Structures are given as C-alpha cells and as structure tokens.
Biopython code that builds the backbone (N, CA, C, O; Angstrom):
import numpy as np
from Bio.PDB.StructureBuilder import StructureBuilder

atoms = [
    (1, "MET", "N", (1.397, -15.956, -8.192)),
    (1, "MET", "CA", (1.492, -14.892, -9.255)),
    (1, "MET", "C", (1.075, -13.465, -8.655)),
    (1, "MET", "O", (0.075, -13.340, -7.948)),
    (2, "ALA", "N", (1.826, -12.514, -8.956)),
    (2, "ALA", "CA", (1.474, -11.174, -8.348)),
    (2, "ALA", "C", (0.858, -10.400, -9.453)),
    (2, "ALA", "O", (1.306, -10.463, -10.598)),
    (3, "ASN", "N", (-0.220, -9.630, -9.107)),
    (3, "ASN", "CA", (-0.893, -8.740, -10.059)),
    (3, "ASN", "C", (-0.761, -7.396, -9.511)),
    (3, "ASN", "O", (-0.914, -7.243, -8.300)),
    (4, "ALA", "N", (-0.474, -6.327, -10.324)),
    (4, "ALA", "CA", (-0.324, -4.850, -9.956)),
    (4, "ALA", "C", (-1.692, -4.425, -9.769)),
    (4, "ALA", "O", (-2.548, -4.614, -10.633)),
    (5, "LEU", "N", (-1.939, -3.819, -8.591)),
    (5, "LEU", "CA", (-3.100, -3.132, -8.264)),
    (5, "LEU", "C", (-3.015, -1.662, -8.356)),
    (5, "LEU", "O", (-3.972, -0.965, -8.020)),
    (6, "GLY", "N", (-1.871, -1.140, -8.814)),
    (6, "GLY", "CA", (-1.623, 0.212, -9.048)),
    (6, "GLY", "C", (-0.104, 0.642, -8.937)),
    (6, "GLY", "O", (0.735, -0.108, -8.439)),
    (7, "TYR", "N", (0.174, 1.807, -9.398)),
    (7, "TYR", "CA", (1.449, 2.340, -9.254)),
    (7, "TYR", "C", (1.512, 3.662, -8.500)),
    (7, "TYR", "O", (0.642, 4.524, -8.625)),
    (8, "LEU", "N", (2.530, 3.781, -7.747)),
    (8, "LEU", "CA", (2.586, 5.137, -6.893)),
    (8, "LEU", "C", (4.035, 5.808, -7.056)),
    (8, "LEU", "O", (5.042, 5.225, -7.458)),
    (9, "THR", "N", (3.955, 6.912, -6.734)),
    (9, "THR", "CA", (5.189, 7.816, -6.741)),
    (9, "THR", "C", (5.532, 8.168, -5.259)),
    (9, "THR", "O", (4.639, 8.472, -4.468)),
    (10, "ALA", "N", (6.904, 8.118, -4.888)),
    (10, "ALA", "CA", (7.273, 8.584, -3.527)),
    (10, "ALA", "C", (7.090, 10.045, -3.333)),
    (10, "ALA", "O", (7.434, 10.812, -4.232)),
    (11, "THR", "N", (6.558, 10.502, -2.192)),
    (11, "THR", "CA", (6.568, 11.895, -1.852)),
    (11, "THR", "C", (7.259, 12.112, -0.481)),
    (11, "THR", "O", (7.799, 11.198, 0.142)),
    (12, "LYS", "N", (7.196, 13.366, -0.076)),
    (12, "LYS", "CA", (7.951, 13.755, 1.173)),
    (12, "LYS", "C", (7.180, 12.859, 2.396)),
    (12, "LYS", "O", (7.853, 12.440, 3.337)),
    (13, "THR", "N", (5.889, 12.628, 2.325)),
    (13, "THR", "CA", (5.221, 11.961, 3.471)),
    (13, "THR", "C", (4.929, 10.563, 3.249)),
    (13, "THR", "O", (4.374, 9.967, 4.173)),
    (14, "GLY", "N", (5.229, 9.876, 2.095)),
    (14, "GLY", "CA", (4.900, 8.631, 1.751)),
    (14, "GLY", "C", (4.903, 8.417, 0.274)),
    (14, "GLY", "O", (5.873, 8.694, -0.432)),
    (15, "PHE", "N", (3.696, 7.878, -0.203)),
    (15, "PHE", "CA", (3.550, 7.551, -1.548)),
    (15, "PHE", "C", (2.078, 8.077, -2.064)),
    (15, "PHE", "O", (1.157, 8.191, -1.255)),
    (16, "GLU", "N", (1.928, 8.358, -3.308)),
    (16, "GLU", "CA", (0.603, 8.583, -3.805)),
    (16, "GLU", "C", (0.485, 8.144, -5.328)),
    (16, "GLU", "O", (1.440, 8.247, -6.097)),
    (17, "GLY", "N", (-0.685, 7.675, -5.688)),
    (17, "GLY", "CA", (-0.900, 7.245, -7.015)),
    (17, "GLY", "C", (-2.352, 6.691, -7.108)),
    (17, "GLY", "O", (-3.269, 7.180, -6.449)),
    (18, "GLN", "N", (-2.509, 5.647, -7.957)),
    (18, "GLN", "CA", (-3.970, 5.153, -8.245)),
    (18, "GLN", "C", (-4.097, 3.733, -7.904)),
    (18, "GLN", "O", (-3.290, 2.899, -8.315)),
    (19, "LEU", "N", (-5.090, 3.449, -7.164)),
    (19, "LEU", "CA", (-5.482, 2.028, -6.942)),
    (19, "LEU", "C", (-6.423, 1.688, -8.170)),
    (19, "LEU", "O", (-7.350, 2.437, -8.477)),
    (20, "ALA", "N", (-6.139, 0.525, -8.853)),
    (20, "ALA", "CA", (-6.792, 0.191, -9.965)),
    (20, "ALA", "C", (-7.164, -1.296, -9.925)),
    (20, "ALA", "O", (-6.399, -2.186, -10.297)),
    (21, "MET", "N", (-8.464, -1.506, -9.419)),
    (21, "MET", "CA", (-8.997, -2.923, -9.297)),
    (21, "MET", "C", (-10.178, -3.057, -10.379)),
    (21, "MET", "O", (-10.589, -2.037, -10.931)),
    (22, "ILE", "N", (-10.659, -4.170, -10.647)),
    (22, "ILE", "CA", (-11.689, -4.448, -11.576)),
    (22, "ILE", "C", (-12.980, -3.674, -11.168)),
    (22, "ILE", "O", (-13.702, -3.207, -12.049)),
    (23, "ASN", "N", (-13.281, -3.531, -9.857)),
    (23, "ASN", "CA", (-14.572, -2.850, -9.442)),
    (23, "ASN", "C", (-14.308, -1.573, -8.777)),
    (23, "ASN", "O", (-15.252, -0.948, -8.294)),
    (24, "LEU", "N", (-13.081, -1.118, -8.707)),
    (24, "LEU", "CA", (-12.797, 0.092, -8.035)),
    (24, "LEU", "C", (-11.433, 0.866, -8.700)),
    (24, "LEU", "O", (-10.425, 0.234, -9.016)),
    (25, "SER", "N", (-11.549, 2.103, -8.834)),
    (25, "SER", "CA", (-10.339, 2.916, -9.328)),
    (25, "SER", "C", (-10.464, 4.201, -8.465)),
    (25, "SER", "O", (-11.466, 4.913, -8.533)),
    (26, "ALA", "N", (-9.410, 4.474, -7.650)),
    (26, "ALA", "CA", (-9.398, 5.589, -6.705)),
    (26, "ALA", "C", (-7.994, 6.104, -6.573)),
    (26, "ALA", "O", (-7.030, 5.348, -6.693)),
    (27, "ALA", "N", (-7.879, 7.336, -6.335)),
    (27, "ALA", "CA", (-6.573, 8.004, -6.002)),
    (27, "ALA", "C", (-6.378, 7.600, -4.520)),
    (27, "ALA", "O", (-7.241, 7.640, -3.643)),
    (28, "ILE", "N", (-5.062, 7.193, -4.394)),
    (28, "ILE", "CA", (-4.773, 6.817, -2.881)),
    (28, "ILE", "C", (-3.435, 7.484, -2.527)),
    (28, "ILE", "O", (-2.593, 7.814, -3.363)),
    (29, "ARG", "N", (-3.324, 7.652, -1.147)),
    (29, "ARG", "CA", (-2.055, 8.076, -0.587)),
    (29, "ARG", "C", (-1.738, 7.145, 0.530)),
    (29, "ARG", "O", (-2.598, 6.794, 1.338)),
    (30, "ILE", "N", (-0.423, 6.721, 0.576)),
    (30, "ILE", "CA", (0.071, 5.888, 1.636)),
    (30, "ILE", "C", (0.984, 6.914, 2.462)),
    (30, "ILE", "O", (2.058, 7.320, 2.017)),
    (31, "GLU", "N", (0.509, 7.261, 3.593)),
    (31, "GLU", "CA", (1.279, 8.174, 4.436)),
    (31, "GLU", "C", (1.897, 7.656, 5.732)),
    (31, "GLU", "O", (1.338, 6.775, 6.384)),
    (32, "LYS", "N", (3.011, 8.188, 6.087)),
    (32, "LYS", "CA", (3.602, 7.646, 7.399)),
    (32, "LYS", "C", (2.649, 7.962, 8.499)),
    (32, "LYS", "O", (1.970, 8.989, 8.532)),
    (33, "ASN", "N", (2.638, 7.081, 9.340)),
    (33, "ASN", "CA", (1.668, 7.192, 10.578)),
    (33, "ASN", "C", (2.443, 8.042, 11.654)),
    (33, "ASN", "O", (3.228, 7.519, 12.446)),
    (34, "ALA", "N", (2.160, 9.415, 11.627)),
    (34, "ALA", "CA", (2.751, 10.258, 12.450)),
    (34, "ALA", "C", (2.396, 10.007, 13.908)),
    (34, "ALA", "O", (3.158, 10.390, 14.797)),
    (35, "GLU", "N", (1.160, 9.317, 14.199)),
    (35, "GLU", "CA", (0.713, 9.014, 15.529)),
    (35, "GLU", "C", (1.250, 7.621, 16.134)),
    (35, "GLU", "O", (0.790, 7.242, 17.210)),
    (36, "LYS", "N", (2.115, 6.936, 15.530)),
    (36, "LYS", "CA", (2.754, 5.782, 15.911)),
    (36, "LYS", "C", (3.429, 5.781, 17.196)),
    (36, "LYS", "O", (4.461, 6.440, 17.317)),
    (37, "THR", "N", (2.937, 5.082, 18.217)),
    (37, "THR", "CA", (3.623, 5.165, 19.501)),
    (37, "THR", "C", (4.182, 3.750, 19.994)),
    (37, "THR", "O", (5.043, 3.680, 20.872)),
    (38, "THR", "N", (3.651, 2.667, 19.389)),
    (38, "THR", "CA", (4.143, 1.335, 19.668)),
    (38, "THR", "C", (4.422, 0.433, 18.513)),
    (38, "THR", "O", (3.916, 0.714, 17.426)),
    (39, "ASP", "N", (5.143, -0.576, 18.634)),
    (39, "ASP", "CA", (5.681, -1.335, 17.571)),
    (39, "ASP", "C", (4.651, -2.062, 16.758)),
    (39, "ASP", "O", (4.850, -2.389, 15.588)),
    (40, "ASN", "N", (3.440, -2.327, 17.478)),
    (40, "ASN", "CA", (2.371, -3.064, 16.723)),
    (40, "ASN", "C", (1.386, -2.198, 16.036)),
    (40, "ASN", "O", (0.490, -2.742, 15.391)),
    (41, "GLN", "N", (1.460, -0.838, 16.109)),
    (41, "GLN", "CA", (0.744, 0.059, 15.255)),
    (41, "GLN", "C", (1.368, 0.084, 13.873)),
    (41, "GLN", "O", (2.555, -0.175, 13.675)),
    (42, "PRO", "N", (0.490, 0.415, 12.922)),
    (42, "PRO", "CA", (1.034, 0.446, 11.609)),
    (42, "PRO", "C", (2.134, 1.501, 11.174)),
    (42, "PRO", "O", (2.038, 2.605, 11.711)),
    (43, "ASP", "N", (3.018, 1.336, 10.401)),
    (43, "ASP", "CA", (3.987, 2.378, 10.051)),
    (43, "ASP", "C", (3.345, 3.384, 9.021)),
    (43, "ASP", "O", (3.775, 4.533, 8.926)),
    (44, "TYR", "N", (2.268, 2.900, 8.229)),
    (44, "TYR", "CA", (1.608, 3.791, 7.184)),
    (44, "TYR", "C", (0.199, 3.698, 7.397)),
    (44, "TYR", "O", (-0.301, 2.771, 8.034)),
    (45, "ARG", "N", (-0.491, 4.676, 6.859)),
    (45, "ARG", "CA", (-2.044, 4.645, 6.715)),
    (45, "ARG", "C", (-2.337, 4.781, 5.293)),
    (45, "ARG", "O", (-1.579, 5.485, 4.625)),
    (46, "ILE", "N", (-3.402, 4.166, 4.694)),
    (46, "ILE", "CA", (-3.757, 4.281, 3.320)),
    (46, "ILE", "C", (-5.005, 5.058, 3.341)),
    (46, "ILE", "O", (-5.984, 4.667, 3.975)),
    (47, "LEU", "N", (-4.992, 6.226, 2.616)),
    (47, "LEU", "CA", (-6.075, 7.021, 2.328)),
    (47, "LEU", "C", (-6.550, 7.053, 0.998)),
    (47, "LEU", "O", (-5.734, 7.020, 0.078)),
    (48, "ALA", "N", (-7.929, 7.119, 0.747)),
    (48, "ALA", "CA", (-8.387, 7.119, -0.599)),
    (48, "ALA", "C", (-9.227, 8.394, -0.837)),
    (48, "ALA", "O", (-9.792, 8.995, 0.077)),
    (49, "GLY", "N", (-9.268, 8.771, -2.175)),
    (49, "GLY", "CA", (-10.106, 9.852, -2.644)),
    (49, "GLY", "C", (-9.925, 11.200, -1.939)),
    (49, "GLY", "O", (-9.097, 11.373, -1.045)),
    (50, "GLU", "N", (-10.713, 12.096, -2.379)),
    (50, "GLU", "CA", (-10.540, 13.543, -1.999)),
    (50, "GLU", "C", (-10.874, 13.743, -0.445)),
    (50, "GLU", "O", (-10.423, 14.691, 0.197)),
    (51, "THR", "N", (-11.695, 12.774, 0.087)),
    (51, "THR", "CA", (-12.145, 12.811, 1.352)),
    (51, "THR", "C", (-11.096, 12.276, 2.387)),
    (51, "THR", "O", (-11.187, 12.456, 3.602)),
    (52, "SER", "N", (-10.177, 11.657, 1.810)),
    (52, "SER", "CA", (-9.016, 10.999, 2.619)),
    (52, "SER", "C", (-9.541, 9.867, 3.502)),
    (52, "SER", "O", (-9.068, 9.689, 4.625)),
    (53, "THR", "N", (-10.539, 9.081, 2.990)),
    (53, "THR", "CA", (-10.982, 7.960, 3.787)),
    (53, "THR", "C", (-9.928, 6.916, 3.936)),
    (53, "THR", "O", (-9.257, 6.456, 3.012)),
    (54, "GLU", "N", (-9.845, 6.566, 5.290)),
    (54, "GLU", "CA", (-8.782, 5.470, 5.592)),
    (54, "GLU", "C", (-9.279, 4.056, 5.124)),
    (54, "GLU", "O", (-10.305, 3.572, 5.601)),
    (55, "ILE", "N", (-8.611, 3.478, 4.283)),
    (55, "ILE", "CA", (-9.022, 2.221, 3.804)),
    (55, "ILE", "C", (-7.957, 1.020, 4.095)),
    (55, "ILE", "O", (-8.093, -0.085, 3.569)),
    (56, "GLY", "N", (-6.981, 1.307, 4.899)),
    (56, "GLY", "CA", (-5.973, 0.390, 5.205)),
    (56, "GLY", "C", (-4.747, 0.903, 5.951)),
    (56, "GLY", "O", (-4.667, 2.048, 6.396)),
    (57, "ALA", "N", (-3.769, -0.054, 6.060)),
    (57, "ALA", "CA", (-2.566, 0.269, 6.845)),
    (57, "ALA", "C", (-1.386, -0.439, 6.230)),
    (57, "ALA", "O", (-1.624, -1.291, 5.374)),
    (58, "GLY", "N", (-0.132, -0.180, 6.574)),
    (58, "GLY", "CA", (1.002, -0.795, 6.125)),
    (58, "GLY", "C", (2.138, -0.863, 7.179)),
    (58, "GLY", "O", (2.346, 0.011, 8.020)),
    (59, "TRP", "N", (2.817, -1.961, 7.036)),
    (59, "TRP", "CA", (3.951, -2.096, 8.034)),
    (59, "TRP", "C", (5.216, -2.464, 7.258)),
    (59, "TRP", "O", (5.139, -3.276, 6.335)),
    (60, "VAL", "N", (6.400, -1.886, 7.604)),
    (60, "VAL", "CA", (7.666, -2.044, 7.023)),
    (60, "VAL", "C", (8.236, -3.423, 7.460)),
    (60, "VAL", "O", (8.430, -3.765, 8.626)),
    (61, "ARG", "N", (8.502, -4.249, 6.215)),
    (61, "ARG", "CA", (9.016, -5.546, 6.550)),
    (61, "ARG", "C", (10.390, -5.738, 5.833)),
    (61, "ARG", "O", (10.770, -4.880, 5.036)),
    (62, "THR", "N", (11.061, -6.726, 6.069)),
    (62, "THR", "CA", (12.401, -7.027, 5.477)),
    (62, "THR", "C", (12.331, -8.409, 4.822)),
    (62, "THR", "O", (12.056, -9.423, 5.464)),
    (63, "SER", "N", (12.592, -8.396, 3.529)),
    (63, "SER", "CA", (12.529, -9.594, 2.779)),
    (63, "SER", "C", (13.557, -10.611, 3.273)),
    (63, "SER", "O", (14.725, -10.245, 3.399)),
    (64, "LYS", "N", (13.190, -11.889, 3.565)),
    (64, "LYS", "CA", (14.074, -12.870, 4.025)),
    (64, "LYS", "C", (15.122, -13.228, 2.951)),
    (64, "LYS", "O", (16.277, -13.497, 3.281)),
    (65, "GLY", "N", (14.743, -13.229, 1.747)),
    (65, "GLY", "CA", (15.564, -13.590, 0.502)),
    (65, "GLY", "C", (16.581, -12.576, 0.213)),
    (65, "GLY", "O", (17.766, -12.892, 0.108)),
    (66, "SER", "N", (16.175, -11.391, 0.082)),
    (66, "SER", "CA", (17.134, -10.311, -0.445)),
    (66, "SER", "C", (17.583, -9.388, 0.732)),
    (66, "SER", "O", (18.582, -8.685, 0.578)),
    (67, "GLY", "N", (16.908, -9.366, 1.857)),
    (67, "GLY", "CA", (17.262, -8.385, 2.865)),
    (67, "GLY", "C", (16.755, -7.025, 2.701)),
    (67, "GLY", "O", (17.020, -6.155, 3.530)),
    (68, "ARG", "N", (15.963, -6.780, 1.564)),
    (68, "ARG", "CA", (15.500, -5.449, 1.264)),
    (68, "ARG", "C", (14.215, -5.181, 2.011)),
    (68, "ARG", "O", (13.466, -6.088, 2.371)),
    (69, "GLU", "N", (13.986, -3.876, 2.235)),
    (69, "GLU", "CA", (12.810, -3.476, 2.919)),
    (69, "GLU", "C", (11.639, -3.388, 1.907)),
    (69, "GLU", "O", (11.896, -3.111, 0.735)),
    (70, "TYR", "N", (10.386, -3.606, 2.299)),
    (70, "TYR", "CA", (9.208, -3.343, 1.553)),
    (70, "TYR", "C", (8.158, -3.086, 2.476)),
    (70, "TYR", "O", (8.337, -3.292, 3.676)),
    (71, "ILE", "N", (6.936, -2.598, 1.976)),
    (71, "ILE", "CA", (5.841, -2.320, 2.837)),
    (71, "ILE", "C", (4.737, -3.343, 2.644)),
    (71, "ILE", "O", (4.273, -3.486, 1.513)),
    (72, "SER", "N", (4.304, -4.027, 3.606)),
    (72, "SER", "CA", (3.273, -4.962, 3.637)),
    (72, "SER", "C", (1.929, -4.193, 3.819)),
    (72, "SER", "O", (1.808, -3.515, 4.839)),
    (73, "LEU", "N", (0.977, -4.237, 2.974)),
    (73, "LEU", "CA", (-0.290, -3.432, 3.145)),
    (73, "LEU", "C", (-1.572, -4.383, 3.350)),
    (73, "LEU", "O", (-1.621, -5.480, 2.792)),
    (74, "THR", "N", (-2.511, -3.954, 4.102)),
    (74, "THR", "CA", (-3.797, -4.571, 4.279)),
    (74, "THR", "C", (-4.822, -3.462, 3.852)),
    (74, "THR", "O", (-4.818, -2.376, 4.430)),
    (75, "LEU", "N", (-5.676, -3.734, 2.865)),
    (75, "LEU", "CA", (-6.833, -2.747, 2.480)),
    (75, "LEU", "C", (-8.114, -3.293, 2.795)),
    (75, "LEU", "O", (-8.316, -4.488, 2.581)),
    (76, "SER", "N", (-9.025, -2.546, 3.290)),
    (76, "SER", "CA", (-10.329, -3.008, 3.524)),
    (76, "SER", "C", (-11.342, -1.885, 3.516)),
    (76, "SER", "O", (-11.190, -0.889, 4.223)),
    (77, "ASP", "N", (-12.418, -2.059, 2.678)),
    (77, "ASP", "CA", (-13.398, -1.040, 2.564)),
    (77, "ASP", "C", (-14.605, -1.702, 1.864)),
    (77, "ASP", "O", (-14.378, -2.606, 1.059)),
    (78, "PRO", "N", (-15.849, -1.322, 2.112)),
    (78, "PRO", "CA", (-16.949, -2.014, 1.434)),
    (78, "PRO", "C", (-16.864, -1.919, -0.154)),
    (78, "PRO", "O", (-17.376, -2.802, -0.842)),
    (79, "GLN", "N", (-16.288, -0.964, -0.651)),
    (79, "GLN", "CA", (-16.157, -0.817, -2.171)),
    (79, "GLN", "C", (-15.188, -1.885, -2.654)),
    (79, "GLN", "O", (-15.299, -2.301, -3.807)),
    (80, "ILE", "N", (-14.257, -2.349, -1.854)),
    (80, "ILE", "CA", (-13.283, -3.199, -2.246)),
    (80, "ILE", "C", (-13.865, -4.568, -2.227)),
    (80, "ILE", "O", (-13.488, -5.419, -3.034)),
    (81, "GLY", "N", (-14.700, -4.783, -1.400)),
    (81, "GLY", "CA", (-15.412, -6.135, -1.232)),
    (81, "GLY", "C", (-15.571, -6.687, 0.171)),
    (81, "GLY", "O", (-15.226, -5.991, 1.125)),
    (82, "PRO", "N", (-16.084, -7.926, 0.353)),
    (82, "PRO", "CA", (-16.271, -8.395, 1.760)),
    (82, "PRO", "C", (-14.953, -8.914, 2.438)),
    (82, "PRO", "O", (-14.922, -9.099, 3.654)),
    (83, "ARG", "N", (-13.913, -9.135, 1.667)),
    (83, "ARG", "CA", (-12.647, -9.560, 2.260)),
    (83, "ARG", "C", (-11.671, -8.530, 2.282)),
    (83, "ARG", "O", (-11.830, -7.554, 1.549)),
    (84, "ARG", "N", (-10.557, -8.628, 3.119)),
    (84, "ARG", "CA", (-9.481, -7.695, 3.064)),
    (84, "ARG", "C", (-8.554, -8.115, 1.956)),
    (84, "ARG", "O", (-8.399, -9.308, 1.694)),
    (85, "VAL", "N", (-7.900, -7.102, 1.261)),
    (85, "VAL", "CA", (-6.953, -7.345, 0.253)),
    (85, "VAL", "C", (-5.527, -7.115, 0.845)),
    (85, "VAL", "O", (-5.305, -6.128, 1.547)),
    (86, "PHE", "N", (-4.600, -8.000, 0.567)),
    (86, "PHE", "CA", (-3.207, -7.985, 1.069)),
    (86, "PHE", "C", (-2.424, -7.654, -0.101)),
    (86, "PHE", "O", (-2.671, -8.207, -1.173)),
    (87, "ALA", "N", (-1.399, -6.705, 0.026)),
    (87, "ALA", "CA", (-0.546, -6.356, -1.031)),
    (87, "ALA", "C", (0.867, -5.904, -0.443)),
    (87, "ALA", "O", (1.028, -5.724, 0.764)),
    (88, "ASN", "N", (1.819, -5.746, -1.336)),
    (88, "ASN", "CA", (3.007, -5.433, -0.879)),
    (88, "ASN", "C", (3.404, -4.121, -1.915)),
    (88, "ASN", "O", (3.039, -4.115, -3.090)),
    (89, "LEU", "N", (4.112, -3.140, -1.373)),
    (89, "LEU", "CA", (4.520, -1.964, -2.096)),
    (89, "LEU", "C", (6.036, -2.141, -2.347)),
    (89, "LEU", "O", (6.810, -2.268, -1.399)),
    (90, "ALA", "N", (6.447, -2.148, -3.624)),
    (90, "ALA", "CA", (7.860, -2.512, -3.820)),
    (90, "ALA", "C", (8.261, -1.456, -4.985)),
    (90, "ALA", "O", (7.449, -0.957, -5.763)),
    (91, "PRO", "N", (9.669, -1.203, -4.966)),
    (91, "PRO", "CA", (10.222, -0.323, -6.068)),
    (91, "PRO", "C", (10.097, -1.047, -7.320)),
    (91, "PRO", "O", (10.152, -2.271, -7.438)),
    (92, "VAL", "N", (9.902, -0.090, -8.362)),
    (92, "VAL", "CA", (9.849, -0.559, -9.676)),
    (92, "VAL", "C", (11.356, -0.533, -10.166)),
    (92, "VAL", "O", (11.985, 0.523, -10.104)),
    (93, "LYS", "N", (11.921, -1.661, -10.641)),
    (93, "LYS", "CA", (13.248, -1.715, -11.115)),
    (93, "LYS", "C", (13.590, -0.678, -12.208)),
    (93, "LYS", "O", (12.952, -0.585, -13.256)),
    (94, "GLY", "N", (14.562, 0.031, -11.908)),
    (94, "GLY", "CA", (15.004, 1.127, -12.967)),
    (94, "GLY", "C", (14.366, 2.328, -12.997)),
    (94, "GLY", "O", (14.797, 3.227, -13.718)),
    (95, "LYS", "N", (13.270, 2.492, -12.226)),
    (95, "LYS", "CA", (12.470, 3.769, -12.205)),
    (95, "LYS", "C", (12.505, 4.420, -10.803)),
    (95, "LYS", "O", (11.798, 3.986, -9.894)),
    (96, "LYS", "N", (13.293, 5.410, -10.656)),
    (96, "LYS", "CA", (13.455, 6.199, -9.414)),
    (96, "LYS", "C", (12.173, 6.745, -8.842)),
    (96, "LYS", "O", (11.360, 7.311, -9.573)),
    (97, "ASP", "N", (11.973, 6.586, -7.547)),
    (97, "ASP", "CA", (10.605, 7.038, -6.901)),
    (97, "ASP", "C", (9.443, 6.581, -7.432)),
    (97, "ASP", "O", (8.402, 7.220, -7.272)),
    (98, "ARG", "N", (9.479, 5.433, -8.120)),
    (98, "ARG", "CA", (8.175, 4.786, -8.680)),
    (98, "ARG", "C", (7.987, 3.373, -8.015)),
    (98, "ARG", "O", (8.875, 2.521, -8.043)),
    (99, "TYR", "N", (6.779, 3.192, -7.421)),
    (99, "TYR", "CA", (6.478, 1.907, -6.742)),
    (99, "TYR", "C", (5.284, 1.242, -7.379)),
    (99, "TYR", "O", (4.430, 1.869, -8.005)),
    (100, "VAL", "N", (5.268, -0.213, -7.165)),
    (100, "VAL", "CA", (4.114, -0.871, -7.658)),
    (100, "VAL", "C", (3.510, -1.625, -6.443)),
    (100, "VAL", "O", (4.193, -2.197, -5.593)),
    (101, "LEU", "N", (2.070, -1.560, -6.457)),
    (101, "LEU", "CA", (1.357, -2.168, -5.480)),
    (101, "LEU", "C", (0.978, -3.453, -5.920)),
    (101, "LEU", "O", (0.092, -3.530, -6.771)),
    (102, "LEU", "N", (1.567, -4.591, -5.426)),
    (102, "LEU", "CA", (1.373, -5.973, -5.824)),
    (102, "LEU", "C", (0.399, -6.711, -4.988)),
    (102, "LEU", "O", (0.587, -6.736, -3.772)),
    (103, "TRP", "N", (-0.740, -7.386, -5.566)),
    (103, "TRP", "CA", (-1.573, -8.106, -4.838)),
    (103, "TRP", "C", (-0.901, -9.351, -4.228)),
    (103, "TRP", "O", (-0.142, -10.049, -4.899)),
    (104, "ASN", "N", (-1.167, -9.587, -3.068)),
    (104, "ASN", "CA", (-0.632, -10.826, -2.405)),
    (104, "ASN", "C", (-1.719, -11.675, -1.839)),
    (104, "ASN", "O", (-2.313, -11.446, -0.786)),
    (105, "ALA", "N", (-1.918, -12.671, -2.639)),
    (105, "ALA", "CA", (-2.990, -13.599, -2.392)),
    (105, "ALA", "C", (-2.748, -14.422, -0.988)),
    (105, "ALA", "O", (-1.698, -15.041, -0.814)),
    (106, "GLN", "N", (-3.636, -14.392, -0.145)),
    (106, "GLN", "CA", (-3.474, -15.217, 1.115)),
    (106, "GLN", "C", (-3.967, -16.534, 1.123)),
    (106, "GLN", "O", (-3.662, -17.279, 2.055)),
    (107, "ASP", "N", (-4.746, -16.945, 0.137)),
    (107, "ASP", "CA", (-5.361, -18.331, 0.099)),
    (107, "ASP", "C", (-5.147, -18.934, -1.225)),
    (107, "ASP", "O", (-5.573, -20.064, -1.464)),
]
sb = StructureBuilder()
sb.init_structure("model")
sb.init_model(0)
sb.init_chain("A")
sb.init_seg("    ")
for serial, (resi, resn, name, xyz) in enumerate(atoms, 1):
    if name == "N":
        sb.init_residue(resn, " ", resi, " ")
    sb.init_atom(name, np.array(xyz, "f"), 0.0, 1.0, " ", f" {name:<3s}", serial, name[0])
structure = sb.get_structure()
C-alpha cells in the first residue's frame, strides 16, 4: 500500500512542495544535481526548509511494467526518525506539472 507523503509542483530546476508526515511537516525542494559527474551519484538533491538543509537524494528509474520514468527517493534526517524513508515521485494522473511523493515501504 502506498501512502502520500506530500504533493509537489514541477519547477525549472526540479520540484517543490510540502513534505507531510505524522511527526514532520516541511517545505521541500527536489533539485537536479548540477554537480553530478558519475552514474552512481544522485540525479536530484532533496532540500528542506528555509535553510535548504539537505535531507536526501533521488535517482531517475524506469518502471519495468509501464516503461515510464519516475524518481526513486531516499530521505534521511534526525527529525524524520532513526531510519531512512524510501519514496517514489510520480505524476498525478490528469494534473499537469503535479506530482505525488509516495512512501515505499522497504520491509
């Protein structure tokens, strides 16, 4: 079962919106990694709040079933909790430039 952790809007440099978890609500930006030089580095950086604290990263992936691209994200910060949060960023059906951040349980 997928749970929405927030909704974001596409921007020129990535996405911005609100992360909404039970114990945390914060403005976030997911920006293209301008410093990427190798394939194993993330395609995106996740920044939170007015201070732009880096709380995670994202990699562009292709769905095996549909062949569509999505962004696989990992979030990690003491305010999130002791474990990393895995999520996928996917387009909202029928809403141009609107994306949903879906929790991806790993266990």
